[in-house]
C-alpha positions in Angstrom: 200.7 51.5 142.1 199.7 53.1 138.9 202.2 55.6 137.3 200.7 59.1 137.6 201.0 59.7 133.8 198.5 56.8 133.3 196.2 57.5 136.2 193.6 59.5 134.4 193.6 57.0 131.5 192.6 54.3 134.0 190.1 56.6 135.7 188.4 57.2 132.4 188.6 53.5 131.5 187.0 52.4 134.8 184.1 54.8 134.1 183.7 53.8 130.5 183.9 50.0 131.0 181.6 50.1 134.1 179.1 51.9 132.0 179.4 49.4 129.2 178.9 46.5 131.6 176.1 47.9 133.7 174.0 49.8 131.2 172.8 46.7 129.3 171.6 45.1 132.5 169.6 48.3 133.4 168.3 48.6 129.8 167.1 45.0 129.6 165.5 45.3 133.0 163.7 48.5 131.8 162.5 46.7 128.7 161.2 43.9 130.9 159.0 46.4 132.8 158.0 48.2 129.6 156.6 45.0 128.1 153.8 44.0 130.5 153.2 40.3 131.1 156.5 39.2 129.6 158.6 38.6 132.8 161.0 36.0 131.3 164.7 36.4 131.6 165.5 35.2 128.0 166.3 38.8 127.0 169.3 38.7 129.2 170.9 36.3 126.7 171.5 39.5 124.6 173.7 40.9 127.3 177.1 39.9 125.7 175.9 41.3 122.4 174.8 44.6 124.0 178.1 44.9 125.9 180.0 44.4 122.6 177.8 47.1 120.9 178.4 49.4 123.9 182.1 49.1 123.6 182.3 49.3 119.8 180.0 52.3 119.4 181.4 54.3 122.4 185.1 53.7 121.8 185.8 57.1 120.2 183.6 58.8 122.8 185.8 57.2 125.5 188.9 58.6 123.7 187.3 62.1 123.8 186.2 61.6 127.4 189.8 60.7 128.4 191.2 63.7 126.6 188.5 65.9 128.4 189.5 64.5 131.8 193.2 65.2 131.1 192.3 68.8 130.2 190.0 69.3 133.2 192.6 68.0 135.6 195.1 70.6 134.2 192.6 73.5 134.4 191.2 73.1 137.9 192.5 71.9 141.2 189.1 71.8 143.0 188.0 68.2 143.4 184.2 68.9 143.4 184.5 71.1 140.3 186.5 68.5 138.5 184.0 65.8 139.2 181.1 68.1 138.2 182.7 69.0 134.9 183.7 65.5 134.1 180.2 64.1 134.8 178.6 66.9 132.8 181.0 66.4 129.8 180.4 62.6 130.0 176.7 63.3 129.6 177.2 65.7 126.7 179.6 63.3 125.0 177.2 60.4 125.4 174.2 62.3 124.0 176.5 63.6 121.2 177.5 60.0 120.3 173.9 59.0 119.9 173.1 62.1 117.9 176.1 61.5 115.6 175.2 57.9 114.9 171.6 58.9 114.1 172.9 61.7 111.8 175.0 59.2 110.0 172.0 56.9 109.8 170.0 59.8 108.3 167.2 59.7 110.8 166.3 60.5 114.3 166.9 56.9 115.3 168.6 58.0 118.5 165.1 58.7 119.9 164.3 54.9 119.4 167.2 54.3 121.8 166.3 57.1 124.3 166.3 54.7 127.3 169.7 53.4 126.3 171.1 56.9 125.8 169.8 58.2 129.1 171.0 55.1 130.9 174.5 55.4 129.4 174.7 59.1 130.3 173.5 58.3 133.9 176.1 55.6 134.3 178.9 57.8 133.0 177.8 60.6 135.4 177.5 58.2 138.4 180.9 56.6 137.6 182.5 60.0 137.5 181.4 60.6 141.1 182.0 57.0 142.3 185.6 56.5 141.2 188.4 58.5 142.8 189.8 61.2 140.6 192.9 61.6 142.7 195.2 58.7 143.4 195.3 57.3 146.9 198.1 58.5 148.9 200.8 56.1 150.1 200.2 54.8 153.6 202.5 56.4 156.2 205.2 54.1 157.4 206.3 54.0 161.0 209.6 55.8 161.4 210.9 53.1 163.7 210.0 49.5 163.1 210.1 48.8 166.8 207.3 51.2 167.5 203.9 49.6 167.9 200.9 50.6 165.8 198.9 51.1 169.0 199.4 54.6 170.2 199.5 53.9 173.9 202.1 51.2 173.7 204.8 53.7 172.5 204.5 55.9 175.6 206.9 55.4 178.5 205.1 54.4 181.6 204.7 57.1 184.3 206.6 56.3 187.5 204.6 57.1 190.6 206.4 59.7 192.8 
């Protein structure tokens, strides 16, 4: 079982890495549909390269995402509200990352990667809802190891009068 002090780190890591692994597949597939008549799968050879770029360019965003999750967990106890804010902040951070890189580039190049940006943001939001924000509770143990797990077997039989 994961130590509670690291639970939200792993929660954010699962979302981030899932997005980094799934987004290139969706992006390449969208590119296949956008280029009519192409239909070959050779573009999937770029998958490892795209995953590497995803991880490299989004590392600092993930750090901010993790910090945001830690803050949100401390500020609210409502599970739905937590997930909503986390997914919303994931979208904002993703769009912000693309905007920062285009600013550093000195252009609006993020618009050239609009599909990639939207796909990343969507995967972060979906991952925020898919993965559990709260740790699973420990299974209840039976108080007496002799008792059966079948409820009717633990009852004493009724004696007819």
